[in-house]
C-alpha positions in Angstrom: -62.3 3.0 21.3 -60.0 0.0 19.6 -61.6 1.1 15.8 -59.9 4.8 16.9 -57.3 3.7 18.2 -53.7 5.0 16.1 -51.9 1.6 16.6 -53.3 -1.7 15.2 -54.6 -4.0 17.6 -55.9 -8.0 16.8 -57.2 -11.0 18.4 -56.1 -13.6 17.3 -57.4 -17.6 18.5 -55.3 -20.3 19.0 -55.5 -22.1 15.5 -54.3 -18.9 14.1 -58.0 -17.4 12.9 -57.6 -13.5 13.3 -61.4 -12.9 14.5 -60.4 -9.6 15.4 -58.8 -6.4 13.6 -59.1 -2.4 13.5 -58.9 0.1 10.8 -55.5 0.9 11.6 -54.5 -2.6 11.5 -55.8 -3.5 8.3 -54.5 0.5 7.0 -50.6 -0.4 8.2 -50.6 -4.3 6.9 -52.5 -4.1 3.8 -54.6 -7.0 4.8 -57.3 -8.3 2.4 -60.8 -6.9 4.9 -63.0 -10.3 3.9 -60.0 -13.1 3.3 -60.4 -14.8 7.4 -58.8 -18.2 6.7 -56.4 -19.3 9.3 -52.4 -17.7 9.7 -54.2 -15.5 6.5 -52.5 -12.7 8.8 -48.7 -14.5 8.0 -49.5 -13.1 4.0 -48.5 -9.7 5.0 -45.1 -10.6 6.3 -42.2 -10.8 4.6 -41.1 -14.4 3.5 -37.8 -13.6 4.8 -39.1 -13.1 8.1 -41.9 -15.8 8.2 -39.2 -18.2 10.6 -38.9 -15.3 13.2 -42.8 -14.9 13.3 -42.8 -18.8 13.6 -40.8 -18.5 16.7 -42.6 -15.9 18.2 -46.1 -17.6 17.3 -44.4 -20.8 19.0 -43.9 -18.6 22.4 -47.2 -17.2 22.4 -49.4 -20.6 22.2 -46.8 -21.9 24.8 -47.8 -19.2 27.4 -45.3 -16.5 27.2 -45.8 -13.2 26.3 -43.7 -11.3 23.3 -42.4 -8.3 21.9 -40.5 -8.0 18.4 -39.8 -6.2 15.0 -40.6 -7.9 12.1 -41.2 -6.5 8.2 -44.1 -6.1 5.8 -44.4 -7.2 2.1 -45.8 -3.6 2.3 -43.7 -1.4 0.8 -42.7 2.4 2.8 -42.5 5.5 0.8 -42.7 8.9 2.9 -43.1 11.6 1.1 -40.0 13.3 2.2 -36.8 13.2 1.8 -34.0 12.8 4.7 -31.1 14.7 3.8 -31.4 14.3 -0.3 -32.1 10.7 0.1 -35.1 9.3 -0.7 -36.5 6.8 2.5 -37.7 3.7 0.2 -37.9 -0.2 2.4 -40.4 -2.3 3.6 -42.9 -1.5 6.3 -41.4 -2.3 9.7 -43.6 -2.6 13.1 -43.1 -3.8 16.6 -45.1 -6.4 17.8 -46.5 -6.5 21.1 -49.0 -9.6 22.1 -49.4 -11.8 24.9 -52.0 -14.6 25.1 -55.2 -15.1 26.4 -55.6 -17.7 29.5 -58.9 -19.9 30.2 -58.8 -20.4 33.7 -57.6 -23.9 33.8 -54.3 -22.0 32.2 -54.8 -22.9 28.5 -54.4 -20.7 26.1 -57.4 -19.5 24.6 -56.3 -16.7 22.4 -53.8 -14.1 21.6 -54.3 -10.7 21.9 -51.8 -7.7 20.7 -51.3 -4.3 19.0 -48.7 -3.0 16.6 -46.6 -0.2 15.8 -45.4 1.6 12.5 -41.5 2.3 12.9 -40.9 2.6 9.7 -39.4 5.7 9.8 -37.5 5.0 12.9 -35.7 1.8 11.7 -34.9 4.2 8.3 -33.1 6.4 10.5 -31.3 3.9 12.3 -30.1 2.6 8.7 -29.5 6.1 7.7 -27.3 6.6 10.6 -25.6 3.6 10.7 -24.7 4.5 6.8 -23.3 8.0 8.2 -21.5 6.0 10.8 -19.8 3.6 8.2 -18.9 6.5 6.1 -17.6 8.7 9.1 -15.4 5.6 9.8 -14.1 5.3 6.0 -13.6 8.8 6.0 -11.4 8.6 8.8 -10.0 4.8 7.6 -8.6 7.5 3.9 -7.5 9.7 6.0 -5.4 8.0 8.4 -4.2 6.1 4.8 -3.2 9.3 3.5 -1.0 10.3 6.7 0.6 6.7 6.5 1.4 7.1 3.0 2.4 10.9 3.3 4.8 9.9 6.0 6.4 6.7 4.2 7.2 9.2 1.5 8.2 11.7 3.4 10.4 9.6 5.9 12.2 7.2 3.2 14.2 10.4 1.3 14.3 12.4 4.5 16.6 9.3 5.7 19.0 9.4 2.8 18.9 13.1 3.0 20.2 13.0 7.0 22.4 10.1 6.4 24.6 11.7 2.9 24.6 14.8 5.0 25.9 12.9 8.0 28.6 11.2 5.4 29.8 14.8 4.2 30.1 16.1 8.1 32.4 13.2 9.0 34.6 13.2 6.0 35.0 16.8 6.4 36.4 16.0 9.9 39.0 13.8 7.8 40.6 16.1 6.8 41.9 19.7 8.2 40.9 22.8 6.0 43.7 25.7 7.6 46.6 23.1 6.8 48.1 24.5 3.1 48.8 20.8 2.0 45.4 19.1 2.0 45.7 15.6 1.2 42.0 14.5 0.1 41.1 10.4 0.1 39.8 9.6 -2.9 36.7 7.5 -1.5 36.3 11.0 0.7 35.5 12.8 -2.9 34.0 10.7 -4.1 31.6 10.1 -1.4 31.2 14.2 -1.7 29.5 14.0 -5.1 27.8 10.8 -4.5 25.9 12.2 -1.3 25.8 16.1 -2.5 23.7 13.9 -5.8 21.7 11.7 -3.4 20.9 14.8 -1.7 19.3 17.1 -4.0 17.4 14.3 -6.1 15.7 13.4 -2.5 15.5 16.8 -1.6 13.5 17.3 -5.3 11.5 14.2 -4.8 10.7 15.9 -1.1 9.3 19.0 -2.4 6.8 17.2 -4.9 5.9 14.5 -2.3 5.1 18.3 0.4 3.3 19.8 -2.9 1.0 16.9 -3.0 0.1 16.8 0.4 -0.8 20.5 0.1 -3.3 19.8 -2.6 -4.2 16.6 -1.3 -5.1 17.8 1.9 -8.4 19.6 0.3 -10.0 16.5 -1.4 -12.0 13.6 1.2 -11.0 10.5 -0.5 -8.9 10.9 -3.9 -5.4 10.8 -2.5 -3.3 11.8 -5.9 -4.5 13.8 -8.3 -3.3 13.9 -11.9 -2.3 17.2 -13.8 -1.9 17.3 -17.5 1.0 19.4 -19.2 2.0 19.3 -22.6 5.2 17.2 -22.9 6.7 15.0 -25.7 7.0 11.0 -24.0 9.9 10.0 -25.4 12.2 13.1 -23.8 10.6 12.6 -20.9 11.6 9.3 -20.4 14.7 9.5 -22.0 15.7 12.1 -19.5 14.3 10.3 -16.2 16.3 7.7 -17.5 19.3 9.3 -17.3 19.2 9.2 -13.3 20.3 5.5 -13.5 23.3 6.1 -15.1 25.7 5.2 -12.8 24.1 2.5 -11.1 23.4 0.9 -14.6 27.2 0.9 -15.4 28.5 0.1 -11.6 26.5 -3.0 -12.2 27.3 -3.3 -16.3 23.8 -3.5 -17.5 22.6 -3.5 -20.1 20.1 -0.7 -20.8 18.2 0.1 -23.6 14.9 2.2 -24.5 13.4 1.5 -27.7 10.5 2.9 -29.6 8.1 0.6 -31.3 6.7 1.0 -34.4 3.0 1.7 -33.5 4.8 5.1 -32.0 6.0 5.9 -34.8 2.6 4.7 -36.8 0.7 6.9 -35.2 3.1 10.0 -35.3 3.0 10.7 -32.3 4.8 14.1 -30.9 3.2 16.3 -28.2 0.8 14.8 -25.9 -1.0 15.8 -22.5 0.1 13.9 -19.6 1.0 14.2 -15.9 4.7 13.1 -16.4 5.5 13.0 -12.9 2.7 10.4 -12.4 3.7 8.8 -15.4 7.6 8.5 -13.8 6.5 7.4 -10.8 4.8 4.3 -12.3 8.1 4.0 -14.9 10.9 4.6 -12.4 9.7 2.4 -10.1 9.8 -0.8 -12.7 13.0 0.0 -13.9 14.5 0.3 -10.3 13.1 -3.0 -9.5 14.5 -4.5 -13.2 17.9 -3.6 -11.7 17.5 -4.5 -8.2 16.7 -8.1 -9.8 18.9 -8.3 -12.6 22.0 -7.2 -11.3 23.0 -10.8 -9.6 22.2 -12.1 -12.7 24.9 -13.5 -15.2 22.9 -12.2 -18.0 22.3 -8.4 -17.3 19.8 -6.5 -19.8 16.9 -4.4 -19.2 14.9 -3.0 -22.0 12.0 -0.6 -21.9 9.3 -0.3 -25.2 7.1 2.6 -25.5 4.4 2.0 -28.4 1.0 3.3 -28.5 -2.1 2.8 -29.8 -5.8 4.6 -30.6 -7.4 2.3 -28.1 -6.7 0.5 -25.0 -4.4 -2.8 -25.9 -6.5 -5.6 -25.6 -4.6 -8.4 -26.8 -0.7 -9.9 -26.2 1.3 -11.7 -23.6 0.9 -9.2 -21.2 -2.0 -10.3 -18.8 -3.6 -6.7 -17.6 -4.6 -6.8 -13.7 -8.7 -5.6 -14.0 -9.6 -2.4 -12.9 -10.2 -1.8 -9.1 -13.2 0.3 -9.6 -12.9 2.7 -7.0 -10.3 4.8 -9.1 -11.9 7.4 -11.8 -10.2 8.0 -14.7 -8.9 11.7 -14.3 -8.2 11.6 -18.3 -11.6 12.8 -19.2 -12.0 16.6 -17.8 -11.9 19.7 -19.3 -8.3 19.9 -18.6 -7.2 17.5 -21.1 -8.6 19.2 -23.8 -10.1 18.1 -26.8 -7.7 16.2 -28.9 -7.7 12.5 -30.2 -7.0 10.0 -27.3 -3.9 8.3 -27.3 -2.7 5.4 -25.5 0.8 5.2 -24.4 1.9 1.7 -23.7 5.4 1.1 -21.8 7.2 -2.4 -21.3 10.4 -2.7 -19.0 11.8 -5.9 -19.7 14.7 -7.4 -17.8 17.0 -10.6 -17.8 16.4 -11.2 -14.0 15.6 -14.3 -12.2 11.9 -14.2 -13.3 8.3 -14.9 -10.5 6.6 -17.8 -10.0 2.6 -17.5 -9.9 2.5 -17.0 -5.8 5.7 -14.2 -6.2 3.4 -12.2 -8.8 0.1 -12.9 -7.2 2.2 -11.1 -3.9 3.8 -8.6 -5.8 0.2 -7.5 -6.4 -2.0 -8.2 -3.1 0.4 -7.9 -1.0 0.0 -4.0 -0.7 -3.3 -4.2 -0.6 -3.8 -5.9 2.1 -1.6 -3.9 4.2 -2.1 -0.1 5.5 -2.1 2.0 2.4 1.3 3.8 1.8 3.9 4.5 -0.8 6.6 1.9 -1.5 9.5 4.2 -2.4 12.0 3.3 -5.0 14.2 6.2 -5.6 13.0 8.7 -8.3 9.9 10.8 -8.0 7.6 9.2 -5.4 9.0 5.7 -6.4 5.7 4.0 -5.3 4.9 0.3 -4.8 3.4 -1.9 -7.6 0.0 -1.2 -5.5 0.0 2.3 -5.8 1.6 2.2 -9.4 -1.6 0.3 -10.3 -3.5 3.2 -8.7 -2.0 5.5 -10.9 -2.3 3.9 -14.2 -5.9 3.4 -13.6 -6.6 7.5 -12.4 -4.3 8.3 -15.4 -6.8 5.7 -17.8 -5.0 2.5 -17.8 -4.0 -0.9 -16.6 -0.7 -2.5 -15.4 0.3 -6.2 -16.1 3.2 -8.6 -15.6 4.4 -11.8 -17.5 7.1 -13.8 -16.1 9.4 -17.0 -16.0 11.6 -18.4 -13.8 14.6 -18.3 -14.7 14.3 -16.4 -18.0 12.9 -12.9 -16.6 9.9 -10.9 -16.6 8.1 -8.0 -18.5 6.4 -5.4 -16.5 4.2 -3.3 -18.4 1.3 -0.3 -18.2 -0.5 1.9 -20.8 -2.1 5.1 -20.0 -4.4 7.2 -21.8 -3.0 10.8 -23.1 -4.5 13.1 -25.8 -2.8 14.8 -28.8 -1.7 18.1 -28.6 -0.4 21.2 -30.4 3.7 21.8 -29.7 3.5 24.6 -26.8 5.5 28.0 -26.8 8.9 28.0 -26.1 8.5 29.3 -22.1 5.7 26.6 -22.0 8.0 23.9 -23.0 10.3 25.5 -20.7 8.0 24.6 -18.0 7.6 21.5 -19.2 11.4 20.4 -18.7 11.1 21.8 -15.4 8.7 19.2 -14.4 10.5 16.4 -15.3 14.1 17.5 -14.5 15.6 14.8 -12.3 17.8 17.1 -10.0 20.9 16.0 -11.7 23.2 18.9 -11.4 26.2 16.5 -10.3 27.0 15.7 -14.2 28.7 11.8 -14.5 31.9 14.1 -15.6 32.5 15.5 -12.4 32.2 12.1 -10.7 35.3 10.9 -13.3 37.3 14.0 -12.7 37.3 13.9 -8.9 38.4 10.0 -9.3 42.0 11.5 -10.2 42.3 13.6 -6.8 45.0 12.4 -4.5 44.2 9.5 -2.5 44.5 8.6 1.3 43.2 5.3 2.4 40.6 5.4 5.1 41.8 2.8 8.0 38.9 0.2 9.3 38.2 0.1 12.9 38.7 -2.7 14.7 36.9 -5.8 15.6 34.3 -4.8 12.7 30.7 -6.1 13.2 28.9 -7.6 10.3 25.4 -6.7 9.7 23.0 -7.4 6.9 20.8 -5.2 5.9 17.5 -6.3 4.4 16.2 -3.4 2.4 14.2 -2.8 -1.2 15.3 0.5 -1.7 18.5 0.9 -3.7 19.0 4.7 -2.7 18.3 3.7 1.2 20.5 0.5 0.5 23.2 2.1 -1.0 23.2 5.0 1.8 23.1 2.8 4.8 25.6 0.3 3.7 28.2 2.9 2.9 27.1 4.8 6.3 27.7 1.4 8.1 30.8 0.8 6.2 32.0 4.1 7.4 31.7 3.1 11.1 33.8 0.2 10.6 30.8 -2.5 9.7 31.1 -5.4 7.2 27.6 -5.7 4.9 26.1 -7.7 3.6 22.4 -6.9 1.9 19.2 -8.4 1.0 16.6 -7.1 -1.4 13.5 -9.1 0.3 12.8 -11.5 3.5 13.5 -14.6 1.3 16.9 -13.6 0.8 17.6 -12.7 4.3 16.2 -16.1 5.1 19.0 -17.5 2.8 21.6 -15.3 3.9 20.8 -16.8 7.3 21.2 -20.5 5.9 25.1 -19.1 5.4 25.9 -17.8 8.8 27.2 -19.3 12.3 23.2 -18.9 13.5 22.2 -22.0 11.2 22.8 -25.5 12.6 25.3 -27.0 11.4 27.1 -23.7 10.4 28.4 -22.9 13.9 31.9 -23.1 12.4 32.2 -22.7 9.5 29.2 -20.1 8.7 29.2 -16.6 8.1 30.2 -13.9 11.3 26.4 -12.3 11.5 26.0 -9.5 14.3 22.7 -8.1 13.8 19.7 -7.6 11.0 18.6 -4.2 10.3 15.3 -5.0 8.4 12.7 -2.9 6.6 9.1 -3.6 6.7 7.6 -2.8 3.5 9.0 -5.0 0.9 7.7 -7.1 -2.4 8.3 -11.3 -2.3 8.6 -11.0 1.7 8.2 -8.0 4.2 9.7 -7.6 6.8 7.2 -9.1 9.6 6.9 -11.8 8.2 10.4 -12.8 7.6 11.2 -12.3 11.3 8.1 -13.9 12.4 10.1 -17.1 9.8 13.4 -16.4 12.3 11.8 -16.8 15.3 10.0 -20.1 14.2 13.4 -21.3 12.8 14.5 -20.4 16.4 12.1 -22.4 18.3 12.5 -25.5 16.0 16.4 -25.4 16.5 17.2 -24.9 13.0 18.6 -21.3 14.0 21.1 -21.8 17.0 20.2 -19.1 19.7 19.4 -15.4 19.1 18.9 -13.9 15.8 18.7 -9.4 16.7 17.2 -7.7 14.1 16.2 -4.4 14.2 13.3 -3.0 12.1 13.7 0.1 10.1 10.9 1.8 8.8 9.2 4.5 7.9 6.0 3.4 9.3 5.9 5.6 12.9 2.8 5.2 14.3 2.8 3.7 17.9 0.7 0.4 16.5 3.1 -0.2 13.7 5.7 0.1 16.1 3.9 -2.3 18.8 3.1 -4.8 16.0 6.8 -5.0 14.8 7.3 -5.7 18.2 4.9 -8.1 19.0 6.0 -10.0 15.8 9.6 -10.7 16.9 11.5 -7.4 16.3 13.9 -6.8 19.0 14.0 -3.1 18.6 12.5 -0.4 16.2 14.3 2.4 14.3 11.8 5.0 12.5 13.6 6.9 9.6 14.8 9.6 9.2 17.8 8.4 11.4 21.2 9.1 12.3 24.0 6.4 12.4 25.3 7.6 15.5 21.7 7.1 17.1 21.9 3.8 15.0 24.8 2.2 16.5 24.4 1.8 20.1 20.9 0.3 19.7 22.9 -2.4 17.3 26.3 -2.8 20.4 23.4 -2.9 23.1 21.5 -6.1 21.0 25.0 -7.7 20.0 25.7 -7.5 23.8 22.5 -8.4 24.5 23.0 -11.3 22.2 26.5 -12.5 23.7 24.8 -12.4 27.4 22.2 -14.6 25.9 24.7 -17.0 24.7 26.8 -16.9 27.3 23.7 -17.9 29.5 22.7 -20.4 27.2 26.0 -22.3 27.3 26.0 -22.0 31.2 22.9 -24.1 31.4 23.9 -26.8 29.1 24.2 -29.9 30.7 27.7 -31.3 30.6 
C-alpha cells in the first residue's frame, strides 16, 4: 500500500541511513535509487535550507515530532500558465515525521512522509505579488491625489486672497460719489492682483486638464505632448512674466544663445512647451529668490543644443532614476533628427554647499510626492523637475560654490520639424502664453493716479511668513499688511531660525530683539522644510535658547488628515490649509497670540522671587 501512496513515505535510521522509501518519494525528490549512504537524502535539499533541516533532524533525534516546509533542488515547472505568468522555481515539500521509539524510549528510527506543495507555494507568492502591486497602485494613486491637491491649492490660495484684496480695496471708496479719490496703492493693487488672478487661473486650468488625462493612467503621473515650437521664442515669452519682479529686485537677467545652438541651425522642433517651462520657471524662480538679497544680482539663462546628450562640462547630471520611461520616442514625435536642448540658469546667489545640494533633490524624494509650486506653469519642485526632464529623455544637475552662486542645468530630447502653417503657429503660441493680459504699461499709468494713503491699524502684530513660493509670499504679505500687520519673510526654515535669533524670543535678546507675534510656516520647502524647522524651534525652547513659546501656524496645501496630524505632532500650534481667506486666518493668529501671552503671565507668576 505504501508503494501506491500519492505522497512520499520514508524510513530513516538514527544514523541518517535511508532504509526505505516508496516510488512517490523517488519521483518527488529525484533521489538516486541505488545510493544508500548515511545522510544521502540531504543531497536533494536546496543548500540554503540545510540549516533548517539540521534543526528539525536534531528535534527528531531528541524525540520530538516535526512538521515543516522545505525546498528541494529539483525545479518546479508546471505545464500550464497562471494569469499569464509561468510558474517556475524550486520544488517545495511539506514534511511530517515522528520518532520511532524502543521500549526504553530510545529513538531507533524516523518515519515520515512528504507532500508536494510547490503549486500552493507559488500561488502564495503570486497572491503576495498581486497584493504588493495593489498596495503600490494605491500608493501611486494617493501620491497623485497629494500632488494634484497641492498643485491646485497653492494657486487657488493666491486667487482667493487676491480676490479678497480687490474686495477690501473696493470698500475703501464709494463709487456713487461724483468725486472719487482712489489711493495710489489701491490702484496698483488692482493691476497686480488682476494679473496674478489671471496667471493663477490659467495655471489652474492646465493642472485640471492634467487631472482629467492622468486619471486614465495607472502609474504615469505626467504626460508629454509634443507640438511644433521655436524654443527661443518660447523661452523669451515665458521670461516676460518675471519683468516686474526683476525690476523691483534690481536683478540683471539675461537670456543668451550658445554658439552650439546656432551651429546646429535649430529653428522649429517638437517638444512639450508646458513641461519645458515647468522646469525652467522653477529654476528661474529659485534663482531670483536666492539672488535678490545679494549685493551682486545677476541671472544668466543660456540655451544650447547638441546631437547627442551632453557628457562633459562642469555640470554633474543626476543619474536617471530608471522608473520614468522616455516619452519622446513615440510616433507623435515624428521622424526628424533628434536634437538635445541644454538650458542653464546661472545665478549670483549665495551658493550651496554639498549638504544643501543633496537636500535640494533628495528632500522631496523622501516625502509624499507632491508638486513644489514655484509660480508659473506648475512650477514644480526640483524632485518633480527631475522626473519631467527624464520623461523628456533628459537629465538635470547642478554645480554651486558658496559665496559665488549656483548653476542649475537640464537637457531634454526634441526632434526637428518643419515650420507649421499659420493656424498651427497660432495654436502653439496659445500653448505657451502665460496670461500677461495686464501689460507693464498699465501698472505704470495707474501709478500716476491721485493718491489717498491708507492708515495703519494700531498695535500691529509682527508676523514672520516662512514661504518659498514667491507669489504666495507676496500675496500673503500684502494681505497681512492691509490688515495692519508688520510682516517679515523667510524663504525656508533655516532663514526662519536665523530670524528667531534676532527676535525677543532668543535668550539675551528679550529687550533689544525684534518683537515677533506669530510665525506662519509652509511645510514643503527646500533647504529646510517646515516640520524640521518647528521641531528645532521646540528643541531650542526645551534647551532654553528660546524663551517662552513661539506661536507657529502651519500654512500648507497638504490637506490630508494624516498630514495635519503629523504637523501638529511635530510642534505646530495650528494648521491652516490652502486655500484660505485672511479673515479666517486673523482670528486664529489672535487666538494663539493671546494664548502665548497667557502662558507668559503664568510663567512669570510661577517664577521664583
